[in-house]
Z-matrix of the N, CA and C atoms (Angstrom, degrees):
N
C 1 1.453
C 2 1.532 1 109.42
N 3 1.304 2 115.90 1 132.78
C 4 1.456 3 122.38 2 -178.25
C 5 1.537 4 109.95 3 -73.58
N 6 1.351 5 117.81 4 132.89
C 7 1.471 6 119.19 5 179.52
C 8 1.535 7 111.04 6 -68.53
N 9 1.330 8 115.51 7 147.29
C 10 1.464 9 121.17 8 178.49
C 11 1.518 10 109.59 9 -71.14
N 12 1.297 11 115.16 10 143.54
C 13 1.463 12 121.47 11 177.88
C 14 1.523 13 110.69 12 -108.04
N 15 1.327 14 116.01 13 27.41
C 16 1.456 15 120.53 14 177.33
C 17 1.523 16 109.07 15 -151.00
N 18 1.316 17 114.91 16 161.63
C 19 1.463 18 121.64 17 178.07
C 20 1.523 19 107.97 18 -133.52
N 21 1.307 20 116.89 19 124.26
C 22 1.464 21 121.28 20 173.92
C 23 1.526 22 107.10 21 -96.05
N 24 1.314 23 116.14 22 128.16
C 25 1.466 24 120.56 23 -179.12
C 26 1.528 25 108.62 24 -106.25
N 27 1.319 26 116.64 25 108.65
C 28 1.462 27 119.81 26 176.68
C 29 1.525 28 111.20 27 -123.05
N 30 1.330 29 115.82 28 13.82
C 31 1.459 30 120.93 29 178.27
C 32 1.532 31 109.30 30 -140.40
N 33 1.354 32 117.31 31 66.60
C 34 1.462 33 119.70 32 -177.75
C 35 1.524 34 111.66 33 -65.23
N 36 1.321 35 114.90 34 159.48
C 37 1.464 36 121.38 35 177.15
C 38 1.522 37 108.90 36 -81.90
N 39 1.340 38 117.09 37 123.65
C 40 1.465 39 121.72 38 175.43
C 41 1.522 40 108.01 39 -83.40
N 42 1.322 41 116.06 40 112.08
C 43 1.457 42 121.13 41 -179.10
C 44 1.522 43 108.21 42 -78.17
N 45 1.334 44 117.64 43 123.76
C 46 1.474 45 118.90 44 178.98
C 47 1.528 46 110.77 45 -68.61
N 48 1.331 47 115.96 46 134.64
C 49 1.468 48 120.83 47 178.53
C 50 1.525 49 109.26 48 -132.40
N 51 1.318 50 115.24 49 162.61
C 52 1.471 51 120.79 50 176.94
C 53 1.528 52 111.08 51 -118.35
N 54 1.346 53 116.88 52 4.69
C 55 1.463 54 120.47 53 -174.61
C 56 1.525 55 113.43 54 -111.51
N 57 1.349 56 117.66 55 10.32
C 58 1.455 57 121.02 56 177.71
C 59 1.513 58 114.59 57 87.21
N 60 1.322 59 118.13 58 -7.35
C 61 1.466 60 121.12 59 179.39
C 62 1.520 61 109.81 60 -79.51
N 63 1.339 62 116.71 61 138.30
C 64 1.454 63 122.65 62 175.40
C 65 1.521 64 108.49 63 -96.98
N 66 1.331 65 116.62 64 126.60
C 67 1.465 66 121.69 65 178.80
C 68 1.517 67 107.97 66 -127.50
N 69 1.336 68 115.57 67 121.34
C 70 1.460 69 121.69 68 173.64
C 71 1.524 70 107.09 69 -119.03
N 72 1.330 71 116.15 70 106.42
C 73 1.459 72 120.27 71 178.94
C 74 1.523 73 109.04 72 -84.30
N 75 1.322 74 116.78 73 119.95
C 76 1.460 75 121.65 74 -179.91
C 77 1.524 76 111.89 75 -86.83
N 78 1.305 77 116.75 76 -38.19
C 79 1.459 78 122.06 77 175.67
C 80 1.525 79 107.20 78 -141.68
N 81 1.325 80 117.09 79 144.25
C 82 1.461 81 120.86 80 178.78
C 83 1.504 82 112.18 81 146.58
N 84 1.323 83 115.55 82 -170.22
C 85 1.465 84 122.25 83 -176.57
C 86 1.519 85 113.29 84 -54.04
N 87 1.330 86 117.27 85 -47.91
C 88 1.469 87 120.73 86 -174.15
C 89 1.524 88 112.33 87 -73.73
N 90 1.333 89 117.21 88 -32.65
C 91 1.464 90 120.82 89 -173.96
C 92 1.517 91 113.31 90 -84.86
N 93 1.333 92 115.29 91 -54.32
C 94 1.465 93 118.16 92 -174.71
C 95 1.527 94 113.24 93 -132.66
N 96 1.338 95 116.67 94 14.03
C 97 1.459 96 120.84 95 176.62
C 98 1.513 97 114.25 96 74.91
N 99 1.328 98 118.11 97 11.49
C 100 1.460 99 121.33 98 -179.54
C 101 1.525 100 109.40 99 -79.94
N 102 1.324 101 117.03 100 114.34
C 103 1.463 102 120.60 101 179.99
C 104 1.528 103 112.48 102 -93.17
N 105 1.345 104 116.96 103 -0.36
C 106 1.466 105 120.62 104 -178.51
C 107 1.530 106 112.99 105 -83.79
N 108 1.341 107 116.68 106 -33.84
C 109 1.470 108 121.10 107 -176.71
C 110 1.523 109 109.04 108 -151.04
N 111 1.319 110 115.38 109 146.61
C 112 1.466 111 119.16 110 168.63
C 113 1.522 112 108.04 111 -130.02
N 114 1.330 113 114.21 112 141.49
C 115 1.462 114 121.94 113 177.65
C 116 1.519 115 106.49 114 -129.53
N 117 1.338 116 115.80 115 121.51
C 118 1.460 117 120.37 116 -176.95
C 119 1.522 118 110.76 117 -132.62
N 120 1.333 119 115.26 118 142.97
C 121 1.457 120 123.76 119 174.03
C 122 1.521 121 105.86 120 -100.83
N 123 1.335 122 117.43 121 125.14
C 124 1.462 123 120.93 122 -174.01
C 125 1.519 124 111.22 123 -129.91
N 126 1.332 125 114.05 124 151.60
C 127 1.464 126 121.51 125 170.93
C 128 1.521 127 107.10 126 -131.59
N 129 1.334 128 115.39 127 116.46
C 130 1.459 129 122.12 128 178.91
C 131 1.522 130 108.56 129 -100.84
N 132 1.339 131 117.87 130 121.15
C 133 1.463 132 120.25 131 -178.39
C 134 1.533 133 111.58 132 -71.16
N 135 1.330 134 116.97 133 162.25
C 136 1.467 135 119.68 134 175.13
C 137 1.526 136 110.28 135 -55.93
N 138 1.327 137 115.94 136 138.72
C 139 1.464 138 120.86 137 177.85
C 140 1.521 139 114.61 138 84.17
N 141 1.320 140 118.65 139 -1.17
C 142 1.459 141 122.75 140 -178.03
C 143 1.533 142 111.38 141 -74.64
N 144 1.317 143 116.19 142 146.01
C 145 1.472 144 120.51 143 171.21
C 146 1.522 145 109.29 144 -156.62
N 147 1.317 146 115.37 145 158.66
C 148 1.462 147 123.40 146 175.72
C 149 1.519 148 108.35 147 -117.74
N 150 1.335 149 117.30 148 160.72
C 151 1.469 150 119.36 149 173.30
C 152 1.536 151 110.27 150 -66.81
N 153 1.323 152 115.89 151 162.23
C 154 1.458 153 119.49 152 172.21
C 155 1.519 154 109.18 153 -59.35
N 156 1.331 155 116.24 154 151.02
C 157 1.457 156 122.05 155 177.91
C 158 1.524 157 108.99 156 -147.55
N 159 1.324 158 116.05 157 160.01
C 160 1.460 159 122.22 158 176.46
C 161 1.527 160 107.39 159 -132.62
N 162 1.336 161 117.25 160 80.42
C 163 1.466 162 121.24 161 -172.65
C 164 1.530 163 114.03 162 -70.85
N 165 1.315 164 114.67 163 153.46
C 166 1.466 165 122.27 164 174.44
C 167 1.526 166 110.14 165 -94.95
N 168 1.340 167 117.45 166 32.69
C 169 1.458 168 121.74 167 176.95
C 170 1.523 169 108.66 168 -144.55
N 171 1.348 170 116.07 169 151.43
C 172 1.463 171 120.92 170 170.64
C 173 1.521 172 107.12 171 -74.54
N 174 1.325 173 116.52 172 139.89
C 175 1.466 174 119.52 173 178.14
C 176 1.521 175 109.50 174 -126.16
N 177 1.321 176 114.13 175 125.71
C 178 1.460 177 122.49 176 176.57
C 179 1.522 178 107.27 177 -105.89
N 180 1.332 179 117.04 178 135.07
C 181 1.462 180 121.67 179 178.80
C 182 1.522 181 108.63 180 -128.16
N 183 1.338 182 115.88 181 131.62
C 184 1.461 183 122.19 182 174.94
C 185 1.522 184 108.08 183 -120.55
N 186 1.319 185 117.14 184 122.18
C 187 1.462 186 122.42 185 -177.34
C 188 1.534 187 109.55 186 -86.17
N 189 1.330 188 116.06 187 122.32
C 190 1.466 189 121.92 188 178.79
C 191 1.526 190 110.25 189 -90.55
N 192 1.346 191 116.55 190 -48.18
C 193 1.473 192 122.66 191 -179.78
C 194 1.513 193 108.99 192 -142.78
N 195 1.333 194 115.83 193 147.60
C 196 1.455 195 120.50 194 176.11
C 197 1.515 196 112.27 195 81.80
N 198 1.339 197 115.54 196 -157.99
C 199 1.463 198 122.91 197 -178.80
C 200 1.529 199 108.74 198 -136.06
N 201 1.322 200 115.33 199 153.90
C 202 1.470 201 121.58 200 177.78
C 203 1.518 202 107.92 201 -138.05
N 204 1.334 203 115.35 202 138.57
C 205 1.459 204 120.70 203 179.62
C 206 1.520 205 109.92 204 -103.59
N 207 1.318 206 115.60 205 140.01
C 208 1.455 207 124.07 206 177.03
C 209 1.519 208 107.72 207 -124.40
N 210 1.318 209 117.67 208 132.86
C 211 1.460 210 120.36 209 166.37
C 212 1.522 211 104.48 210 -108.22
N 213 1.326 212 115.64 211 110.47
C 214 1.460 213 122.62 212 -174.86
C 215 1.521 214 106.81 213 -110.44
N 216 1.362 215 114.86 214 111.86
C 217 1.460 216 120.67 215 -169.44
C 218 1.532 217 106.41 216 57.16
N 219 1.334 218 119.70 217 -106.82
C 220 1.466 219 121.38 218 179.47
C 221 1.530 220 112.87 219 -116.39
N 222 1.333 221 117.28 220 9.27
C 223 1.467 222 120.97 221 -175.85
C 224 1.529 223 111.07 222 -104.49
N 225 1.331 224 116.58 223 133.40
C 226 1.461 225 121.64 224 177.22
C 227 1.531 226 108.34 225 -93.75
N 228 1.343 227 115.38 226 125.21
C 229 1.462 228 121.94 227 -179.16
C 230 1.523 229 107.27 228 -126.13
N 231 1.337 230 117.60 229 133.91
C 232 1.456 231 122.16 230 176.38
C 233 1.522 232 108.62 231 -118.15
N 234 1.322 233 115.49 232 128.60
C 235 1.461 234 121.52 233 176.28
C 236 1.513 235 108.94 234 -110.87
N 237 1.335 236 116.42 235 149.38
C 238 1.457 237 121.52 236 175.97
C 239 1.525 238 109.87 237 -126.83
N 240 1.314 239 115.67 238 175.32
C 241 1.465 240 122.37 239 -175.71
C 242 1.520 241 111.01 240 -47.82
N 243 1.340 242 115.22 241 133.19
C 244 1.453 243 121.47 242 179.05
C 245 1.517 244 114.15 243 92.49
N 246 1.338 245 117.79 244 -11.14
C 247 1.460 246 120.93 245 179.48
C 248 1.523 247 110.34 246 -99.79
N 249 1.331 248 115.24 247 156.98
C 250 1.456 249 120.74 248 177.75
C 251 1.521 250 109.39 249 -140.16
N 252 1.331 251 115.22 250 165.05
C 253 1.462 252 121.40 251 -178.41
C 254 1.525 253 108.98 252 -149.68
N 255 1.315 254 115.74 253 148.60
C 256 1.464 255 122.36 254 169.88
C 257 1.521 256 106.75 255 -116.34
N 258 1.325 257 115.99 256 125.99
C 259 1.460 258 121.39 257 175.55
C 260 1.524 259 106.77 258 -112.27
N 261 1.318 260 115.43 259 120.68
C 262 1.457 261 120.72 260 -175.01
C 263 1.518 262 112.01 261 -71.25
N 264 1.337 263 115.25 262 149.13
C 265 1.466 264 121.09 263 178.94
C 266 1.524 265 110.02 264 -56.78
N 267 1.323 266 114.88 265 155.11
C 268 1.468 267 123.51 266 -179.79
C 269 1.530 268 112.62 267 64.54
N 270 1.338 269 116.36 268 27.91
C 271 1.465 270 122.68 269 175.36
C 272 1.526 271 107.87 270 -109.99
N 273 1.322 272 116.73 271 130.41
C 274 1.472 273 120.64 272 178.00
C 275 1.525 274 108.71 273 -74.39
N 276 1.347 275 115.34 274 126.53
C 277 1.463 276 120.22 275 -174.40
C 278 1.527 277 110.36 276 -146.46
N 279 1.328 278 115.05 277 149.17
C 280 1.457 279 120.89 278 170.45
C 281 1.521 280 107.79 279 -128.87
N 282 1.342 281 115.29 280 134.85
C 283 1.457 282 122.56 281 179.15
C 284 1.523 283 108.91 282 -106.12
N 285 1.349 284 116.78 283 138.91
C 286 1.461 285 119.35 284 177.05
C 287 1.524 286 110.97 285 -157.75
N 288 1.330 287 113.99 286 164.83
C 289 1.462 288 122.18 287 172.76
C 290 1.527 289 107.50 288 -130.75
N 291 1.354 290 116.74 289 83.74
C 292 1.464 291 120.08 290 -179.97
C 293 1.530 292 112.33 291 -82.89
N 294 1.329 293 116.97 292 12.49
C 295 1.458 294 121.89 293 -173.61
C 296 1.528 295 110.97 294 -95.62
N 297 1.326 296 116.84 295 177.85
C 298 1.473 297 121.30 296 -172.59
C 299 1.519 298 114.21 297 -91.26
N 300 1.340 299 118.28 298 -9.25
C 301 1.463 300 120.11 299 176.89
C 302 1.524 301 110.28 300 -120.62
N 303 1.323 302 115.41 301 155.55
C 304 1.460 303 120.54 302 179.02
C 305 1.531 304 110.04 303 -62.86
N 306 1.317 305 115.81 304 152.10
C 307 1.459 306 122.19 305 176.55
C 308 1.523 307 108.41 306 -113.43
N 309 1.325 308 116.05 307 121.45
C 310 1.460 309 121.60 308 176.79
C 311 1.527 310 108.06 309 -105.15
N 312 1.332 311 116.36 310 131.09
C 313 1.462 312 118.97 311 -176.04
C 314 1.526 313 111.75 312 -155.52
N 315 1.326 314 114.50 313 165.07
C 316 1.453 315 122.50 314 173.13
C 317 1.522 316 108.13 315 -108.39
N 318 1.327 317 116.09 316 138.79
C 319 1.460 318 121.60 317 175.48
C 320 1.524 319 108.31 318 -123.27
N 321 1.318 320 114.84 319 130.96
C 322 1.458 321 121.86 320 178.45
C 323 1.521 322 107.31 321 -123.46
N 324 1.328 323 116.52 322 125.43
C 325 1.458 324 121.23 323 -178.61
C 326 1.528 325 109.95 324 -118.24
N 327 1.346 326 115.05 325 134.79
C 328 1.462 327 122.93 326 177.14
C 329 1.526 328 109.37 327 -128.48
N 330 1.327 329 120.85 328 115.42
C 331 1.455 330 126.36 329 -9.67
C 332 1.528 331 110.45 330 -64.57
N 333 1.305 332 116.76 331 -177.40
C 334 1.463 333 122.22 332 -173.38
C 335 1.526 334 112.51 333 -60.43
N 336 1.339 335 114.67 334 149.94
C 337 1.463 336 120.82 335 173.78
C 338 1.518 337 109.69 336 -56.51
N 339 1.317 338 114.76 337 138.54
C 340 1.461 339 122.18 338 174.80
C 341 1.522 340 107.48 339 -153.02
N 342 1.329 341 117.62 340 139.27
C 343 1.470 342 120.62 341 177.10
C 344 1.529 343 110.72 342 -60.48
N 345 1.339 344 116.85 343 -26.92
C 346 1.475 345 120.61 344 178.50
C 347 1.526 346 111.88 345 -71.77
N 348 1.333 347 117.45 346 -20.43
C 349 1.467 348 121.46 347 -176.10
C 350 1.527 349 114.32 348 -107.15
N 351 1.341 350 117.87 349 -9.41
C 352 1.472 351 119.83 350 -171.94
C 353 1.535 352 113.04 351 -83.68
N 354 1.322 353 118.02 352 -31.73
C 355 1.477 354 123.70 353 177.14
C 356 1.524 355 112.78 354 53.38
N 357 1.339 356 116.11 355 60.35
C 358 1.467 357 121.16 356 176.87
C 359 1.527 358 109.47 357 -74.07
N 360 1.335 359 114.66 358 144.02
C 361 1.467 360 120.69 359 177.65
C 362 1.522 361 108.89 360 -85.65
N 363 1.321 362 116.16 361 153.20
C 364 1.472 363 121.56 362 178.89
C 365 1.509 364 111.30 363 -77.41
């Protein structure tokens, strides 16, 4: 029997959080041990934010619904549904949803997201 050259992911890893954000990693370190790429489906509730971080990976974000705010170095950028952004590795960034509706989005990290590589500030 010929081996499959594809993988269907219908059982993503639910990343435990304490900030109300839903994270379902479809591919990456937590799901299948892939350290080259991570792909996650996320929902950030209204009022959500993370500390500033300076990751050692490129991060691509595609907004499905709602809006998401980024502070990139010293610039405030807001994306809405249908827009996407690439933030280069070693860039100081803060992600938040200061808006009144939840933000649903996809995040793709190259190499894969890892707590060892994200460098969140206290």
